[in-house]
Biopython code that builds the backbone (N, CA, C, O; Angstrom):
import numpy as np
from Bio.PDB.StructureBuilder import StructureBuilder

atoms = [
    (1, "MET", "N", (-20.249, 13.058, 103.526)),
    (1, "MET", "CA", (-19.746, 11.704, 103.509)),
    (1, "MET", "C", (-19.531, 11.260, 104.942)),
    (1, "MET", "O", (-19.001, 12.022, 105.751)),
    (2, "LYS", "N", (-19.928, 10.053, 105.267)),
    (2, "LYS", "CA", (-19.886, 9.575, 106.647)),
    (2, "LYS", "C", (-18.474, 9.494, 107.204)),
    (2, "LYS", "O", (-18.249, 9.931, 108.333)),
    (3, "SER", "N", (-17.536, 8.967, 106.480)),
    (3, "SER", "CA", (-16.148, 8.976, 106.941)),
    (3, "SER", "C", (-15.218, 8.898, 105.751)),
    (3, "SER", "O", (-15.580, 8.416, 104.677)),
    (4, "PHE", "N", (-14.025, 9.380, 105.968)),
    (4, "PHE", "CA", (-13.040, 9.364, 104.892)),
    (4, "PHE", "C", (-11.673, 9.254, 105.519)),
    (4, "PHE", "O", (-11.367, 9.976, 106.468)),
    (5, "ILE", "N", (-10.849, 8.367, 105.010)),
    (5, "ILE", "CA", (-9.493, 8.216, 105.519)),
    (5, "ILE", "C", (-8.532, 8.638, 104.429)),
    (5, "ILE", "O", (-8.512, 8.047, 103.349)),
    (6, "ALA", "N", (-7.738, 9.652, 104.703)),
    (6, "ALA", "CA", (-6.805, 10.178, 103.712)),
    (6, "ALA", "C", (-5.468, 9.469, 103.837)),
    (6, "ALA", "O", (-4.900, 9.397, 104.927)),
    (7, "LEU", "N", (-4.970, 8.950, 102.737)),
    (7, "LEU", "CA", (-3.650, 8.340, 102.702)),
    (7, "LEU", "C", (-2.734, 9.264, 101.932)),
    (7, "LEU", "O", (-3.116, 9.785, 100.884)),
    (8, "THR", "N", (-1.527, 9.475, 102.437)),
    (8, "THR", "CA", (-0.608, 10.388, 101.798)),
    (8, "THR", "C", (0.775, 9.793, 101.705)),
    (8, "THR", "O", (1.025, 8.689, 102.189)),
    (9, "ALA", "N", (1.658, 10.521, 101.090)),
    (9, "ALA", "CA", (3.008, 10.015, 100.858)),
    (9, "ALA", "C", (3.981, 10.634, 101.849)),
    (9, "ALA", "O", (4.674, 11.593, 101.510)),
    (10, "ALA", "N", (4.047, 10.116, 103.041)),
    (10, "ALA", "CA", (5.002, 10.599, 104.030)),
    (10, "ALA", "C", (6.419, 10.295, 103.603)),
    (10, "ALA", "O", (7.354, 10.963, 104.044)),
    (11, "THR", "N", (6.596, 9.308, 102.758)),
    (11, "THR", "CA", (7.940, 8.967, 102.317)),
    (11, "THR", "C", (8.579, 10.101, 101.549)),
    (11, "THR", "O", (9.802, 10.124, 101.411)),
    (12, "GLY", "N", (7.807, 11.037, 101.046)),
    (12, "GLY", "CA", (8.366, 12.202, 100.382)),
    (12, "GLY", "C", (9.269, 13.006, 101.310)),
    (12, "GLY", "O", (10.216, 13.646, 100.855)),
    (13, "LEU", "N", (8.979, 12.974, 102.605)),
    (13, "LEU", "CA", (9.839, 13.644, 103.569)),
    (13, "LEU", "C", (11.242, 13.054, 103.550)),
    (13, "LEU", "O", (12.222, 13.769, 103.759)),
    (14, "ILE", "N", (11.338, 11.772, 103.304)),
    (14, "ILE", "CA", (12.613, 11.080, 103.382)),
    (14, "ILE", "C", (13.402, 11.230, 102.095)),
    (14, "ILE", "O", (14.629, 11.317, 102.137)),
    (15, "THR", "N", (12.733, 11.261, 100.961)),
    (15, "THR", "CA", (13.429, 11.195, 99.690)),
    (15, "THR", "C", (13.714, 12.541, 99.050)),
    (15, "THR", "O", (14.523, 12.615, 98.126)),
    (16, "SER", "N", (13.072, 13.609, 99.514)),
    (16, "SER", "CA", (13.300, 14.893, 98.872)),
    (16, "SER", "C", (13.992, 15.846, 99.839)),
    (16, "SER", "O", (13.791, 15.755, 101.051)),
    (17, "PRO", "N", (14.811, 16.763, 99.310)),
    (17, "PRO", "CA", (15.461, 17.720, 100.187)),
    (17, "PRO", "C", (14.415, 18.617, 100.838)),
    (17, "PRO", "O", (13.450, 19.021, 100.189)),
    (18, "VAL", "N", (14.600, 18.921, 102.092)),
    (18, "VAL", "CA", (13.629, 19.728, 102.824)),
    (18, "VAL", "C", (14.152, 21.149, 102.949)),
    (18, "VAL", "O", (15.264, 21.383, 103.422)),
    (19, "MET", "N", (13.333, 22.079, 102.519)),
    (19, "MET", "CA", (13.644, 23.489, 102.687)),
    (19, "MET", "C", (12.647, 24.024, 103.712)),
    (19, "MET", "O", (11.437, 23.900, 103.525)),
    (20, "ALA", "N", (13.141, 24.607, 104.774)),
    (20, "ALA", "CA", (12.247, 25.111, 105.807)),
    (20, "ALA", "C", (11.408, 26.250, 105.255)),
    (20, "ALA", "O", (11.895, 27.097, 104.505)),
    (21, "GLY", "N", (10.139, 26.256, 105.639)),
    (21, "GLY", "CA", (9.294, 27.364, 105.254)),
    (21, "GLY", "C", (7.904, 26.952, 104.846)),
    (21, "GLY", "O", (7.562, 25.770, 104.860)),
    (22, "PRO", "N", (7.098, 27.939, 104.479)),
    (22, "PRO", "CA", (5.716, 27.683, 104.095)),
    (22, "PRO", "C", (5.613, 27.118, 102.676)),
    (22, "PRO", "O", (6.511, 27.296, 101.852)),
    (23, "TYR", "N", (4.494, 26.431, 102.413)),
    (23, "TYR", "CA", (4.242, 25.875, 101.084)),
    (23, "TYR", "C", (2.744, 25.698, 100.878)),
    (23, "TYR", "O", (1.961, 25.774, 101.825)),
    (24, "ALA", "N", (2.357, 25.462, 99.635)),
    (24, "ALA", "CA", (0.976, 25.110, 99.278)),
    (24, "ALA", "C", (1.016, 23.709, 98.673)),
    (24, "ALA", "O", (1.971, 23.352, 97.984)),
    (25, "ASN", "N", (-0.022, 22.920, 98.934)),
    (25, "ASN", "CA", (-0.071, 21.545, 98.450)),
    (25, "ASN", "C", (-1.493, 21.225, 97.997)),
    (25, "ASN", "O", (-2.450, 21.431, 98.743)),
    (26, "VAL", "N", (-1.625, 20.725, 96.777)),
    (26, "VAL", "CA", (-2.915, 20.246, 96.275)),
    (26, "VAL", "C", (-2.719, 18.767, 95.960)),
    (26, "VAL", "O", (-1.790, 18.401, 95.239)),
    (27, "GLU", "N", (-3.587, 17.921, 96.495)),
    (27, "GLU", "CA", (-3.453, 16.469, 96.326)),
    (27, "GLU", "C", (-4.817, 15.866, 96.048)),
    (27, "GLU", "O", (-5.816, 16.266, 96.646)),
    (28, "THR", "N", (-4.854, 14.904, 95.142)),
    (28, "THR", "CA", (-6.092, 14.197, 94.813)),
    (28, "THR", "C", (-5.955, 12.729, 95.198)),
    (28, "THR", "O", (-4.961, 12.086, 94.861)),
    (29, "ASN", "N", (-6.944, 12.203, 95.899)),
    (29, "ASN", "CA", (-6.997, 10.792, 96.273)),
    (29, "ASN", "C", (-8.327, 10.221, 95.805)),
    (29, "ASN", "O", (-9.385, 10.731, 96.173)),
    (30, "THR", "N", (-8.281, 9.167, 94.998)),
    (30, "THR", "CA", (-9.494, 8.486, 94.547)),
    (30, "THR", "C", (-9.541, 7.115, 95.197)),
    (30, "THR", "O", (-8.564, 6.368, 95.158)),
    (31, "ASN", "N", (-10.681, 6.786, 95.795)),
    (31, "ASN", "CA", (-10.851, 5.526, 96.510)),
    (31, "ASN", "C", (-11.757, 4.584, 95.733)),
    (31, "ASN", "O", (-12.813, 4.977, 95.236)),
    (32, "ARG", "N", (-11.319, 3.326, 95.639)),
    (32, "ARG", "CA", (-12.090, 2.274, 94.977)),
    (32, "ARG", "C", (-12.046, 1.036, 95.865)),
    (32, "ARG", "O", (-11.070, 0.813, 96.581)),
    (33, "VAL", "N", (-13.086, 0.249, 95.817)),
    (33, "VAL", "CA", (-13.106, -1.073, 96.440)),
    (33, "VAL", "C", (-13.367, -2.040, 95.301)),
    (33, "VAL", "O", (-14.460, -2.075, 94.735)),
    (34, "GLY", "N", (-12.347, -2.826, 94.971)),
    (34, "GLY", "CA", (-12.452, -3.673, 93.785)),
    (34, "GLY", "C", (-12.623, -2.787, 92.565)),
    (34, "GLY", "O", (-11.826, -1.877, 92.339)),
    (35, "ASP", "N", (-13.655, -3.048, 91.780)),
    (35, "ASP", "CA", (-13.945, -2.232, 90.600)),
    (35, "ASP", "C", (-14.928, -1.104, 90.892)),
    (35, "ASP", "O", (-15.300, -0.355, 89.989)),
    (36, "GLU", "N", (-15.350, -0.981, 92.147)),
    (36, "GLU", "CA", (-16.392, -0.013, 92.487)),
    (36, "GLU", "C", (-15.806, 1.305, 92.996)),
    (36, "GLU", "O", (-15.067, 1.328, 93.980)),
    (37, "TYR", "N", (-16.144, 2.401, 92.314)),
    (37, "TYR", "CA", (-15.726, 3.743, 92.709)),
    (37, "TYR", "C", (-16.403, 4.128, 94.020)),
    (37, "TYR", "O", (-17.606, 3.924, 94.182)),
    (38, "GLN", "N", (-15.633, 4.684, 94.955)),
    (38, "GLN", "CA", (-16.179, 5.136, 96.233)),
    (38, "GLN", "C", (-16.243, 6.665, 96.317)),
    (38, "GLN", "O", (-17.312, 7.239, 96.526)),
    (39, "SER", "N", (-15.080, 7.317, 96.150)),
    (39, "SER", "CA", (-15.045, 8.771, 96.293)),
    (39, "SER", "C", (-13.726, 9.321, 95.766)),
    (39, "SER", "O", (-12.759, 8.592, 95.546)),
    (40, "THR", "N", (-13.726, 10.638, 95.572)),
    (40, "THR", "CA", (-12.504, 11.369, 95.248)),
    (40, "THR", "C", (-12.401, 12.539, 96.207)),
    (40, "THR", "O", (-13.379, 13.251, 96.438)),
    (41, "ALA", "N", (-11.220, 12.735, 96.764)),
    (41, "ALA", "CA", (-10.967, 13.860, 97.666)),
    (41, "ALA", "C", (-9.879, 14.730, 97.064)),
    (41, "ALA", "O", (-8.825, 14.235, 96.664)),
    (42, "ILE", "N", (-10.138, 16.027, 97.002)),
    (42, "ILE", "CA", (-9.145, 16.985, 96.535)),
    (42, "ILE", "C", (-8.784, 17.879, 97.713)),
    (42, "ILE", "O", (-9.587, 18.703, 98.150)),
    (43, "GLU", "N", (-7.570, 17.706, 98.221)),
    (43, "GLU", "CA", (-7.091, 18.483, 99.362)),
    (43, "GLU", "C", (-6.415, 19.760, 98.857)),
    (43, "GLU", "O", (-5.612, 19.725, 97.924)),
    (44, "LYS", "N", (-6.748, 20.870, 99.478)),
    (44, "LYS", "CA", (-6.125, 22.163, 99.176)),
    (44, "LYS", "C", (-5.576, 22.697, 100.496)),
    (44, "LYS", "O", (-6.316, 23.259, 101.303)),
    (45, "HIS", "N", (-4.275, 22.519, 100.710)),
    (45, "HIS", "CA", (-3.663, 22.823, 101.999)),
    (45, "HIS", "C", (-2.568, 23.872, 101.884)),
    (45, "HIS", "O", (-1.937, 24.028, 100.839)),
    (46, "VAL", "N", (-2.360, 24.584, 102.980)),
    (46, "VAL", "CA", (-1.158, 25.380, 103.180)),
    (46, "VAL", "C", (-0.434, 24.752, 104.361)),
    (46, "VAL", "O", (-1.061, 24.189, 105.258)),
    (47, "GLY", "N", (0.894, 24.853, 104.354)),
    (47, "GLY", "CA", (1.629, 24.190, 105.413)),
    (47, "GLY", "C", (2.972, 24.830, 105.680)),
    (47, "GLY", "O", (3.354, 25.839, 105.087)),
    (48, "TYR", "N", (3.659, 24.200, 106.591)),
    (48, "TYR", "CA", (5.005, 24.632, 106.966)),
    (48, "TYR", "C", (5.845, 23.386, 107.163)),
    (48, "TYR", "O", (5.398, 22.421, 107.783)),
    (49, "GLU", "N", (7.082, 23.404, 106.627)),
    (49, "GLU", "CA", (7.988, 22.282, 106.827)),
    (49, "GLU", "C", (9.319, 22.799, 107.330)),
    (49, "GLU", "O", (9.707, 23.940, 107.077)),
    (50, "GLY", "N", (10.008, 21.929, 108.047)),
    (50, "GLY", "CA", (11.291, 22.324, 108.585)),
    (50, "GLY", "C", (12.093, 21.114, 109.004)),
    (50, "GLY", "O", (11.732, 19.974, 108.713)),
    (51, "THR", "N", (13.180, 21.380, 109.688)),
    (51, "THR", "CA", (14.056, 20.308, 110.147)),
    (51, "THR", "C", (14.249, 20.418, 111.646)),
    (51, "THR", "O", (14.025, 21.470, 112.246)),
    (52, "PHE", "N", (14.669, 19.313, 112.238)),
    (52, "PHE", "CA", (15.079, 19.329, 113.638)),
    (52, "PHE", "C", (16.350, 18.494, 113.745)),
    (52, "PHE", "O", (16.444, 17.398, 113.193)),
    (53, "GLY", "N", (17.312, 19.032, 114.461)),
    (53, "GLY", "CA", (18.605, 18.372, 114.526)),
    (53, "GLY", "C", (19.217, 18.290, 113.134)),
    (53, "GLY", "O", (18.829, 19.031, 112.231)),
    (54, "GLU", "N", (20.166, 17.393, 112.969)),
    (54, "GLU", "CA", (20.811, 17.212, 111.674)),
    (54, "GLU", "C", (20.116, 16.188, 110.804)),
    (54, "GLU", "O", (20.371, 16.131, 109.601)),
    (55, "LYS", "N", (19.231, 15.366, 111.388)),
    (55, "LYS", "CA", (18.680, 14.236, 110.644)),
    (55, "LYS", "C", (17.161, 14.190, 110.597)),
    (55, "LYS", "O", (16.596, 13.249, 110.041)),
    (56, "GLY", "N", (16.492, 15.176, 111.163)),
    (56, "GLY", "CA", (15.036, 15.124, 111.223)),
    (56, "GLY", "C", (14.359, 16.155, 110.342)),
    (56, "GLY", "O", (14.911, 17.222, 110.075)),
    (57, "ALA", "N", (13.162, 15.826, 109.895)),
    (57, "ALA", "CA", (12.329, 16.731, 109.111)),
    (57, "ALA", "C", (10.882, 16.594, 109.589)),
    (57, "ALA", "O", (10.467, 15.518, 110.021)),
    (58, "TYR", "N", (10.125, 17.674, 109.512)),
    (58, "TYR", "CA", (8.714, 17.645, 109.918)),
    (58, "TYR", "C", (7.888, 18.523, 108.987)),
    (58, "TYR", "O", (8.421, 19.356, 108.253)),
    (59, "PHE", "N", (6.564, 18.317, 109.035)),
    (59, "PHE", "CA", (5.645, 19.195, 108.327)),
    (59, "PHE", "C", (4.312, 19.224, 109.064)),
    (59, "PHE", "O", (3.952, 18.275, 109.761)),
    (60, "VAL", "N", (3.589, 20.321, 108.902)),
    (60, "VAL", "CA", (2.204, 20.462, 109.344)),
    (60, "VAL", "C", (1.477, 21.181, 108.217)),
    (60, "VAL", "O", (2.014, 22.122, 107.634)),
    (61, "GLN", "N", (0.267, 20.749, 107.907)),
    (61, "GLN", "CA", (-0.507, 21.412, 106.860)),
    (61, "GLN", "C", (-1.990, 21.237, 107.131)),
    (61, "GLN", "O", (-2.406, 20.292, 107.802)),
    (62, "GLY", "N", (-2.778, 22.154, 106.602)),
    (62, "GLY", "CA", (-4.216, 22.065, 106.776)),
    (62, "GLY", "C", (-4.942, 22.934, 105.770)),
    (62, "GLY", "O", (-4.355, 23.797, 105.119)),
    (63, "GLY", "N", (-6.231, 22.681, 105.665)),
    (63, "GLY", "CA", (-7.057, 23.443, 104.736)),
    (63, "GLY", "C", (-8.372, 22.754, 104.497)),
    (63, "GLY", "O", (-8.935, 22.133, 105.398)),
    (64, "LEU", "N", (-8.865, 22.864, 103.270)),
    (64, "LEU", "CA", (-10.161, 22.305, 102.906)),
    (64, "LEU", "C", (-9.985, 21.131, 101.950)),
    (64, "LEU", "O", (-9.067, 21.105, 101.130)),
    (65, "THR", "N", (-10.875, 20.176, 102.076)),
    (65, "THR", "CA", (-10.897, 19.025, 101.182)),
    (65, "THR", "C", (-12.297, 18.902, 100.588)),
    (65, "THR", "O", (-13.287, 18.867, 101.318)),
    (66, "THR", "N", (-12.374, 18.838, 99.272)),
    (66, "THR", "CA", (-13.638, 18.590, 98.582)),
    (66, "THR", "C", (-13.751, 17.083, 98.364)),
    (66, "THR", "O", (-12.897, 16.476, 97.718)),
    (67, "ILE", "N", (-14.797, 16.494, 98.902)),
    (67, "ILE", "CA", (-15.020, 15.052, 98.777)),
    (67, "ILE", "C", (-16.229, 14.832, 97.891)),
    (67, "ILE", "O", (-17.324, 15.308, 98.187)),
    (68, "SER", "N", (-16.023, 14.102, 96.793)),
    (68, "SER", "CA", (-17.091, 13.842, 95.824)),
    (68, "SER", "C", (-17.355, 12.353, 95.723)),
    (68, "SER", "O", (-16.430, 11.545, 95.647)),
    (69, "THR", "N", (-18.629, 12.004, 95.722)),
    (69, "THR", "CA", (-19.062, 10.644, 95.424)),
    (69, "THR", "C", (-19.961, 10.736, 94.204)),
    (69, "THR", "O", (-20.178, 11.823, 93.670)),
    (70, "GLU", "N", (-20.482, 9.605, 93.764)),
    (70, "GLU", "CA", (-21.413, 9.651, 92.634)),
    (70, "GLU", "C", (-22.703, 10.365, 93.008)),
    (70, "GLU", "O", (-23.391, 10.895, 92.135)),
    (71, "GLU", "N", (-23.041, 10.384, 94.301)),
    (71, "GLU", "CA", (-24.307, 10.977, 94.748)),
    (71, "GLU", "C", (-24.207, 12.451, 95.131)),
    (71, "GLU", "O", (-25.133, 13.218, 94.866)),
    (72, "ASP", "N", (-23.085, 12.861, 95.757)),
    (72, "ASP", "CA", (-23.006, 14.236, 96.241)),
    (72, "ASP", "C", (-21.556, 14.669, 96.419)),
    (72, "ASP", "O", (-20.621, 13.927, 96.117)),
    (73, "ALA", "N", (-21.399, 15.889, 96.917)),
    (73, "ALA", "CA", (-20.072, 16.436, 97.202)),
    (73, "ALA", "C", (-20.164, 17.290, 98.460)),
    (73, "ALA", "O", (-21.209, 17.868, 98.759)),
    (74, "SER", "N", (-19.064, 17.361, 99.184)),
    (74, "SER", "CA", (-19.018, 18.200, 100.379)),
    (74, "SER", "C", (-17.623, 18.773, 100.526)),
    (74, "SER", "O", (-16.658, 18.252, 99.966)),
    (75, "VAL", "N", (-17.531, 19.858, 101.290)),
    (75, "VAL", "CA", (-16.247, 20.469, 101.591)),
    (75, "VAL", "C", (-16.021, 20.321, 103.085)),
    (75, "VAL", "O", (-16.865, 20.706, 103.894)),
    (76, "GLU", "N", (-14.869, 19.757, 103.443)),
    (76, "GLU", "CA", (-14.556, 19.461, 104.836)),
    (76, "GLU", "C", (-13.216, 20.083, 105.215)),
    (76, "GLU", "O", (-12.412, 20.418, 104.345)),
    (77, "VAL", "N", (-12.979, 20.235, 106.514)),
    (77, "VAL", "CA", (-11.695, 20.691, 107.037)),
    (77, "VAL", "C", (-10.788, 19.466, 107.173)),
    (77, "VAL", "O", (-11.230, 18.411, 107.628)),
    (78, "SER", "N", (-9.523, 19.605, 106.779)),
    (78, "SER", "CA", (-8.598, 18.485, 106.876)),
    (78, "SER", "C", (-7.198, 18.981, 107.212)),
    (78, "SER", "O", (-6.891, 20.166, 107.078)),
    (79, "GLY", "N", (-6.358, 18.053, 107.649)),
    (79, "GLY", "CA", (-4.995, 18.422, 107.970)),
    (79, "GLY", "C", (-4.100, 17.210, 108.103)),
    (79, "GLY", "O", (-4.566, 16.072, 108.155)),
    (80, "LYS", "N", (-2.793, 17.478, 108.158)),
    (80, "LYS", "CA", (-1.788, 16.425, 108.286)),
    (80, "LYS", "C", (-0.609, 16.962, 109.077)),
    (80, "LYS", "O", (-0.331, 18.161, 109.062)),
    (81, "ALA", "N", (0.079, 16.067, 109.767)),
    (81, "ALA", "CA", (1.340, 16.388, 110.424)),
    (81, "ALA", "C", (2.209, 15.153, 110.344)),
    (81, "ALA", "O", (1.718, 14.033, 110.485)),
    (82, "GLY", "N", (3.488, 15.349, 110.121)),
    (82, "GLY", "CA", (4.365, 14.195, 110.015)),
    (82, "GLY", "C", (5.801, 14.553, 110.290)),
    (82, "GLY", "O", (6.178, 15.724, 110.342)),
    (83, "ALA", "N", (6.600, 13.507, 110.465)),
    (83, "ALA", "CA", (8.020, 13.687, 110.708)),
    (83, "ALA", "C", (8.775, 12.489, 110.163)),
    (83, "ALA", "O", (8.228, 11.394, 110.029)),
    (84, "ALA", "N", (10.043, 12.720, 109.852)),
    (84, "ALA", "CA", (10.935, 11.655, 109.412)),
    (84, "ALA", "C", (12.286, 11.870, 110.078)),
    (84, "ALA", "O", (12.691, 12.999, 110.357)),
    (85, "TYR", "N", (12.970, 10.765, 110.326)),
    (85, "TYR", "CA", (14.277, 10.839, 110.958)),
    (85, "TYR", "C", (15.212, 9.857, 110.271)),
    (85, "TYR", "O", (14.908, 8.669, 110.160)),
    (86, "THR", "N", (16.353, 10.359, 109.809)),
    (86, "THR", "CA", (17.337, 9.520, 109.138)),
    (86, "THR", "C", (18.223, 8.868, 110.188)),
    (86, "THR", "O", (18.892, 9.549, 110.965)),
    (87, "ILE", "N", (18.218, 7.539, 110.198)),
    (87, "ILE", "CA", (19.039, 6.799, 111.156)),
    (87, "ILE", "C", (20.477, 6.692, 110.653)),
    (87, "ILE", "O", (21.426, 6.911, 111.406)),
    (88, "ASN", "N", (20.626, 6.354, 109.376)),
    (88, "ASN", "CA", (21.944, 6.314, 108.739)),
    (88, "ASN", "C", (21.750, 6.544, 107.245)),
    (88, "ASN", "O", (20.643, 6.867, 106.816)),
    (89, "GLU", "N", (22.802, 6.384, 106.444)),
    (89, "GLU", "CA", (22.715, 6.657, 105.003)),
    (89, "GLU", "C", (21.611, 5.879, 104.305)),
    (89, "GLU", "O", (21.057, 6.353, 103.313)),
    (90, "ARG", "N", (21.289, 4.715, 104.797)),
    (90, "ARG", "CA", (20.344, 3.831, 104.111)),
    (90, "ARG", "C", (18.994, 3.665, 104.814)),
    (90, "ARG", "O", (18.067, 3.107, 104.227)),
    (91, "THR", "N", (18.867, 4.130, 106.038)),
    (91, "THR", "CA", (17.666, 3.832, 106.813)),
    (91, "THR", "C", (17.053, 5.089, 107.411)),
    (91, "THR", "O", (17.750, 5.922, 107.991)),
    (92, "ALA", "N", (15.752, 5.213, 107.263)),
    (92, "ALA", "CA", (15.006, 6.315, 107.866)),
    (92, "ALA", "C", (13.677, 5.786, 108.387)),
    (92, "ALA", "O", (13.152, 4.796, 107.876)),
    (93, "VAL", "N", (13.142, 6.438, 109.391)),
    (93, "VAL", "CA", (11.811, 6.118, 109.916)),
    (93, "VAL", "C", (10.926, 7.338, 109.710)),
    (93, "VAL", "O", (11.413, 8.468, 109.686)),
    (94, "TYR", "N", (9.630, 7.109, 109.560)),
    (94, "TYR", "CA", (8.708, 8.220, 109.361)),
    (94, "TYR", "C", (7.354, 7.915, 109.988)),
    (94, "TYR", "O", (7.021, 6.761, 110.255)),
    (95, "GLY", "N", (6.588, 8.965, 110.215)),
    (95, "GLY", "CA", (5.231, 8.835, 110.719)),
    (95, "GLY", "C", (4.405, 10.011, 110.258)),
    (95, "GLY", "O", (4.923, 11.105, 110.034)),
    (96, "GLU", "N", (3.107, 9.775, 110.119)),
    (96, "GLU", "CA", (2.203, 10.834, 109.684)),
    (96, "GLU", "C", (0.826, 10.604, 110.297)),
    (96, "GLU", "O", (0.368, 9.467, 110.413)),
    (97, "TYR", "N", (0.178, 11.688, 110.686)),
    (97, "TYR", "CA", (-1.211, 11.660, 111.144)),
    (97, "TYR", "C", (-2.000, 12.570, 110.216)),
    (97, "TYR", "O", (-1.582, 13.699, 109.959)),
    (98, "SER", "N", (-3.135, 12.098, 109.710)),
    (98, "SER", "CA", (-4.000, 12.937, 108.886)),
    (98, "SER", "C", (-5.442, 12.774, 109.333)),
    (98, "SER", "O", (-5.820, 11.741, 109.886)),
    (99, "PHE", "N", (-6.249, 13.809, 109.086)),
    (99, "PHE", "CA", (-7.671, 13.755, 109.456)),
    (99, "PHE", "C", (-8.513, 14.511, 108.448)),
    (99, "PHE", "O", (-8.028, 15.403, 107.752)),
    (100, "VAL", "N", (-9.777, 14.142, 108.382)),
    (100, "VAL", "CA", (-10.808, 14.876, 107.646)),
    (100, "VAL", "C", (-12.006, 14.958, 108.568)),
    (100, "VAL", "O", (-12.440, 13.943, 109.112)),
    (101, "ASN", "N", (-12.554, 16.165, 108.753)),
    (101, "ASN", "CA", (-13.685, 16.372, 109.638)),
    (101, "ASN", "C", (-14.960, 16.471, 108.803)),
    (101, "ASN", "O", (-15.292, 17.543, 108.297)),
    (102, "GLY", "N", (-15.673, 15.356, 108.659)),
    (102, "GLY", "CA", (-16.936, 15.331, 107.931)),
    (102, "GLY", "C", (-18.069, 15.057, 108.899)),
    (102, "GLY", "O", (-18.059, 15.566, 110.020)),
    (103, "ASP", "N", (-19.055, 14.255, 108.483)),
    (103, "ASP", "CA", (-20.117, 13.838, 109.400)),
    (103, "ASP", "C", (-19.500, 13.134, 110.611)),
    (103, "ASP", "O", (-20.001, 13.238, 111.731)),
    (104, "GLU", "N", (-18.412, 12.423, 110.362)),
    (104, "GLU", "CA", (-17.593, 11.806, 111.398)),
    (104, "GLU", "C", (-16.155, 12.227, 111.110)),
    (104, "GLU", "O", (-15.835, 12.583, 109.976)),
    (105, "ILE", "N", (-15.290, 12.194, 112.111)),
    (105, "ILE", "CA", (-13.886, 12.501, 111.870)),
    (105, "ILE", "C", (-13.197, 11.223, 111.420)),
    (105, "ILE", "O", (-13.180, 10.227, 112.143)),
    (106, "GLY", "N", (-12.634, 11.258, 110.228)),
    (106, "GLY", "CA", (-11.839, 10.142, 109.738)),
    (106, "GLY", "C", (-10.371, 10.485, 109.921)),
    (106, "GLY", "O", (-9.958, 11.615, 109.657)),
    (107, "SER", "N", (-9.587, 9.527, 110.368)),
    (107, "SER", "CA", (-8.165, 9.805, 110.550)),
    (107, "SER", "C", (-7.333, 8.589, 110.181)),
    (107, "SER", "O", (-7.814, 7.456, 110.161)),
    (108, "THR", "N", (-6.072, 8.865, 109.890)),
    (108, "THR", "CA", (-5.120, 7.824, 109.517)),
    (108, "THR", "C", (-3.816, 8.083, 110.245)),
    (108, "THR", "O", (-3.364, 9.224, 110.346)),
    (109, "ILE", "N", (-3.222, 7.032, 110.744)),
    (109, "ILE", "CA", (-1.872, 7.105, 111.277)),
    (109, "ILE", "C", (-1.030, 6.181, 110.423)),
    (109, "ILE", "O", (-1.340, 5.000, 110.266)),
    (110, "LYS", "N", (0.040, 6.732, 109.872)),
    (110, "LYS", "CA", (0.944, 5.961, 109.018)),
    (110, "LYS", "C", (2.329, 6.010, 109.610)),
    (110, "LYS", "O", (2.817, 7.088, 109.950)),
    (111, "THR", "N", (2.982, 4.855, 109.743)),
    (111, "THR", "CA", (4.367, 4.799, 110.196)),
    (111, "THR", "C", (5.124, 3.836, 109.303)),
    (111, "THR", "O", (4.528, 2.942, 108.702)),
    (112, "GLY", "N", (6.426, 4.011, 109.214)),
    (112, "GLY", "CA", (7.194, 3.098, 108.402)),
    (112, "GLY", "C", (8.679, 3.267, 108.559)),
    (112, "GLY", "O", (9.170, 4.206, 109.185)),
    (113, "VAL", "N", (9.378, 2.320, 107.965)),
    (113, "VAL", "CA", (10.827, 2.338, 107.894)),
    (113, "VAL", "C", (11.194, 2.220, 106.416)),
    (113, "VAL", "O", (10.668, 1.364, 105.705)),
    (114, "LYS", "N", (12.090, 3.077, 105.965)),
    (114, "LYS", "CA", (12.537, 3.021, 104.582)),
    (114, "LYS", "C", (14.009, 2.638, 104.572)),
    (114, "LYS", "O", (14.839, 3.287, 105.209)),
    (115, "TYR", "N", (14.322, 1.564, 103.832)),
    (115, "TYR", "CA", (15.700, 1.116, 103.690)),
    (115, "TYR", "C", (16.062, 1.207, 102.215)),
    (115, "TYR", "O", (15.368, 0.642, 101.371)),
    (116, "SER", "N", (17.137, 1.911, 101.899)),
    (116, "SER", "CA", (17.588, 2.067, 100.509)),
    (116, "SER", "C", (18.722, 1.106, 100.226)),
    (116, "SER", "O", (19.649, 0.984, 101.026)),
    (117, "PHE", "N", (18.658, 0.418, 99.089)),
    (117, "PHE", "CA", (19.686, -0.544, 98.705)),
    (117, "PHE", "C", (20.806, 0.119, 97.961)),
    (117, "PHE", "O", (21.761, -0.547, 97.562)),
]
sb = StructureBuilder()
sb.init_structure("model")
sb.init_model(0)
sb.init_chain("A")
sb.init_seg("    ")
for serial, (resi, resn, name, xyz) in enumerate(atoms, 1):
    if name == "N":
        sb.init_residue(resn, " ", resi, " ")
    sb.init_atom(name, np.array(xyz, "f"), 0.0, 1.0, " ", f" {name:<3s}", serial, name[0])
structure = sb.get_structure()
């Protein structure tokens, strides 16, 4: 596949309790443009997550991603790294970088602010 941009849920860092240590993660992303199917990516990663300071959390993970289209399928190397920082009881900021190394390297940078009511 010429390029692929993986979108993930970095907000999970903010909303779930973080336990430091290794983990395994399998994630499926299906891409469509309008009603037209583009591709499905199945990520199979191992990673490590932890905390920094009293209010920060981070993760790094990597592995293989199977990318399937209607025409073909390929297995590519992929990875993600991200962090979140709680500003106060209601506000946190987060960021994530992800990549897939196919015919071209596709990457995504995601940043955001989460405010809880």
